[in-house]
N, C-alpha and C positions, 0 to 999 in steps of 0.2 A: 436225906433219902430220896431217891428218884421216884417220881410218880408219873406213870405212863398213861393213865386214863385220860379220856377226853374231858375237857372242862368247858362248859357253856357259860358265857359271861354276857351280861347286858350292862349298859350304862343307863343311869337314871338321874333325875334332878331337874332343876328349873332351866328355862331357856337362857342361853348365853352363859351357862356355867362352865362351858368348855369341854363338853362330852366328845364332840367330833374331833376337836384338837387333841384331846388326850389319846384317842384311838390312833389318830394319824402319827402322833409322836411315838406311841408304843410300837407301832409297826415299823416306823423309820429307825428307831434306836435299837430294835431287836433284829434288824437286818432281814425283815420279812417282806420287803418290797422288790418288785421286778425293776429292771433297769429303766423301762419306759415309764413306770410310775414315778421313779426318782426324777427322771428328766422332766416330767409334767409338774412335779412338785416344785422343782427349782425354777420353773417358768412362772409359777404362781407366787413368787416372792412378794411379800407385803412390805412396801416401802415405808409405810407409816410407823412400823415398829421394828423394821430391819429384821424380819423373821420369815420363815417359810409358812405358807398357809396350809397347815396340816388338815384342816377341815375339808379341803378339796378331795382328800382321799376317800372320804365316806359320803359326802353329800353328792350322790350320784344323779339325782333328778335335776333337770334344767331349772325347775322352779325353786329347788333348794339352793342352787348356786346363785340364782338371781336375787332371792330374798335373804340369803344368808342364814337360813334356818333349816332344821331337819324336819322332814315331813314323814317319810316312810322309814321302816326299819331296815337299816343297812347291815348286812351280815358280811363279816370278814373272817377268813380262815388263815391261821398262821400256826407256826410250831417253833419250839426251841428244842435243843438236844434232850431236854427233860420231859417235854409234854406237848400235846396238841390242844389247840383252842379253837372254839367258834365264838366270835365276839360280835354282839349286836349293838349297834348305835340306835337308841330309841329317841323319839322326839321329846322335847321339853315343853312345847306349847300345850296348854290345857286342852285345846280342841282336838289334839291327837293323842289323848290319854289312852284311847282304845288300842292304838298301835303299840304303846308301851306295854299294855296288858298282854298282847300277843307275844311280844318278845320275852317278857318275864315268865310266861307260863312254863317254859322248859329250862329256865336258867338254874345253874348250880350256884352262881355267885352274881351279885349285883354290885356294881361300882356306882355309888351314889355321890355325885359331885356337888360340892357346895362352894359357891363363889365367895371367898372371904371378904373381898373388896366391896360387896354389895350389902353387907350386914352392918347395922349400927352397933358397934362394939362398946359404945358408951352407955347403952341401956343396962339396967340391972338384970332384966330378963331378955336376952337376945331373941328377937323374933326371926325365925327361919322363913325362907321363901315359901309361898303357898304350894308350889309344885313339889318342893322338897318334902312337905308334909303329905301331900296327896300320894306321891310315889312311895313314900315309906309305908303309908296305910295299905297300898296295893301290894307291896312286897310282903307285908304281914299276911294279908288275905291269901296270897299265892304261895305262902309258906316257903319263901326263898330262904335256904338254910344259912347262907353267909352273906353279909353286907359289908363291903369295904367303903367307909366314908372317906372320900378323898377330898380334903380341904384345899381347894385350888386357888391360884392367883395370889399365893402368899408373897410372891415377889413384889406385888404392889404394896404390901405391908412390911417390907424389909425383913421378911421371914421371922416375924416376931413370935416367940414361943408363947407369950401370954395370950396373943390373939388366937393361936391354934387351940390352946386349952380352953379358952372361953367358948369356942364353937363346939369343941368336943363335949363340954358340959351341957350346952344347949341341946345338942342332939341326944345325949343320954337322957335328958329330961323328956324329950319328945318320945323316945323309945319306951320309957316307963309309962307315959300317958296312954299309949296305944297298946301296951303290953306286947312289945316286939320281942320275940324269943329267938331271933336269929343270932348267930355268932357275929359280933361286931369287931371290926378292925378300923383304926383311924390312922391316916397317913397325910402328912403335910406335903403338898406338891406344887409345882408350877409346870403345867402341861406344856405351855409355850416354850419354856426354856429347858424342859426335860429333867427337872429336879425331882429326885426320888421316884423316877419312872422305871428305869432299868437297873440303875445302880444308886447306892446311897449318896445323898447330896452333901457336899461340904458346907452348903448354906444353912443346913439344919443340924449342927453338931449335937443339939439337945435332944434330937429324936433318935431313940435307940432301936426302933423296929426295922423290919425289912422294907426295901423298896417294893414298888407295886408288882413288877414282874416276878421277882423271887417269891413274893407272897402268893401270887396266883399259882405258881408251880407247886406250892406246898399244900394247897387246899384240897379237901376231899370232894368228890362229885356226889350227886344224889344217888347214883347207882352204887357207889362204894358204901355209902351209909346204909342203903337198902340191903346190900349183900351182907353187911355186918350184923344185921338184925334177923331174928327168926320170925318169919311171917307165913301165914297160911297161903296156899296156892290159889290163884285166880286166873282162869283161862276163858276170856270172852270169845265166843264162837263168831267168827266173821263169815264163814262160808261152809256149807255142807258139800262134800265132794263125793260124787258118784261116778264110777268109771263108765259103766254101760247100763247098769240097772238090770242085767239079765239074771235069771235064777242061778246060772252057773258061776257068776262072779258078782255077788251081791256086796261089793265093797262100799262101805259108808264111813268116810273120814270127816273129822271135824277140824277145820283149819282156823288158825288165828295166831296171836302173839301172846306168850305167857306173860301176863301182867306182873306177877310177883310169885316168889316161892319156887318149889321144885316138884316135878312130877316124875313118877317111876312106873315102869311096867308092873302090873299087879296091884297098884295102889287103888284103894277104894275112893271113888269120887261121887259127888252129888250134883245133880243138874238143877240149877235155879233159873226161873222161879218155880218149876214144877215140883222139885223135891225128890225125884227118883234117884236111885243109887245104882251104880255099876262099878266095874273095875276096868282099869286101862289094859287093853289088849296089846296095842302096838303104838310106838311113837316114831314118827318120821320127821327128820330135819332136812335141811337143804342137801346134806350129803348122804341121805338114806336113813336106814333104820338105826335107832339108838335106844339104849336101855333107860336113859334118864335125861331130863330136860330141866333147864334153869331159866330164871327170869330173863326176859327180853328176847328169848329165842322164838323164831317163827316155826310153827309146828303143824303137822297133821296127826291127829290122834284117833285111834279106833277104840271102841269099847266092846266088852264081852257080850253085852245085851243090846237088843234092838230097842232104842228109846226114841220117841218123837222129839228131836232136837232141831232147832232152826237158828238162823242168824239172830243175834241179840240175846240168846241164852248164854249162861255162864257155867262152866265146869269149875267146881271148887273142891278142895279137900273135904272128905266126908265129915271130919270133925270141925270144920270151919263154922264159927257161930253166925256168920252172915246170913241174913234173910232178906228176901225181896221186899221192897217198900213202895207204897203208893202215896205217901205223904212225907215231904221233906221240908226242912228249914235250911235256907242257904243265903249266902251273900251274893249279890249281883253287882257286876260292874256294867252299867248301862252304856251301850255303844251307839244307839240309833238316834237319828235326829228327831224322830217321833217319840214322845215320852211313853213310859210304860202305862198301859191301860188295864186296870184290874178287871174290867168287864170283858176283856177279850181273852181268847185262849191262844196259846203259842205251842209250836212244836218244841219239845225238849229232846235234844239229841245227846244221849249218854252212851259213849262207846259206839257200838254198832247198832244200837237200838234207838228208835225215835218214837215218842209217845206224845199225846196231847197233854198240855199242862194248863192249869188255871191258877191265878193268884188268889189264894184264900185270904191272905192278910199281909199288909205292909207293916213290918215291925218298926223300922226306923230308917232314917237316912243319916249318913255320916257327914257332919259339917267339918271339912278339913281345915277351916280357918281356926276354929277353937276346939277341934277334936271332940265336939259334943254330939250326942245322938238326938236327932230331931224326930220326935214321935208325932202321931196323929197326922201323918202325911197321906196324900192320895195319889202320888205318882213319883216316878223317878225320871229325871231328864238326862240328856246326853252327858256323859262323864260323871254322873252321880254314882255313889257307892251306897248300897242299902241292904238291909236284911229282909227277906220275905218268907212266907210259908206257901208252898206249892202243893196242889192236889193233882195227882197224875191219873190218867185214864187207865194205864196199865202199870203194873209193878216193875221197878228196875232193881237190879242187883248192884247195890252201891255201898260205899263206906263213907264216913266223914273224910273230908279233904285232908285234914291233918294226919289221918292214919295212912291214907294211900291216895296220892294225887291223881293217878290214872283213873281209879274207880270213884273218886270223889268230885270230879270235874264234869261240867256239862256246858252246853250252849243253848240259848233260846233263839228260835227262828220264827219270824213273822210269817204266818201261813199265807198271807195275801201277797206280800212282796218277795218272800223268800230271803229277806235280809237277815243276817245274824244280828240280833238286837242286844244280846247280853252274854257275858261270860259268867258262869256260876260256879261257886265253891260250896259244897254241901257241909253244913255244920252239924246237922242232926237228922236222923231218920225217925220220924215221929210215930209210926204205927208198928214199932217193934216192941 
């Protein structure tokens, strides 16, 4: 069955697992390249292994080409007759983990590459690469709904079925350890030679699943999954619109993007965090007045009553159980060179609202080597993942990240440098 929705994809995994090569091969074999890109690719022919250097298509920075590594997140847009895609190539180096978090935050699907040739398959318990573990932990925290584990470079192992299943078993063990709830798919591939990328490979007759591109064409997006579930409405106010403010034309509209759910004229809504109630008088979209609005639409809404509403407030369905909170427990992916300092306060930016936040307690840090929780810690350093409790100067209207990613995510900003120091995912609202 055809699926016409946009799918957002990222690549993840350890350095040199072949992420950029996979993307280049996918674009090349799906005929998604311009003629000048093909000409450039043919000029970059790699004489050492008699193949095209597909990584050149995504490694856009000069430093990336010189060092042979991915530093920034490279986005590529392509389409097939069945679907449109946005594909992000994220760095594998540990020092650029924060870039991977940025790319994964909006992804519907993650392609996690594992280089089969770098693992010791003679071990009873196969040890996966450190970054494979780290990226899997981040994908769990970011609630990426689908993970495709692409076991790459099987050509170096003569496409051995036993090797493939050993690595599948090792990853399933990792998934169980971190309680990974994403839908998992496993594909044996060779990105360099194009095996199981666009069409099924004759080299793996023992594999009965789909090749990578047909699988991507069949997967649901986050928006589809959201639309298939019944959720209460959330409308964060981004701007209050006044036409001229005169007594003759006292128009007051509330502008923003409907986070989730449906709003209708006449529907009763509640304003958080104040708690006042009113009914929707008018709904305006890009094409004018409309009777009903759905998730992801950009709107201007008017209410029947005059209520003091400003940027950062949220309109919710009257029966929504959500309540504003001033104390939260959250996971942090620390991104700054300076470690987290519990004695300092940070700006917490949640949607259109910014409030001061203090670290009340550092619960633990995740050790990605042994997947253990390190307690009794006093800081988080760059690329660390940990859980903290935060006290906020003002209440925010939020949900746990697992329930709604838009209302459950935030960033921390250093008030002195204005640097974004951490990405946060809310686990629990503590004062409800």
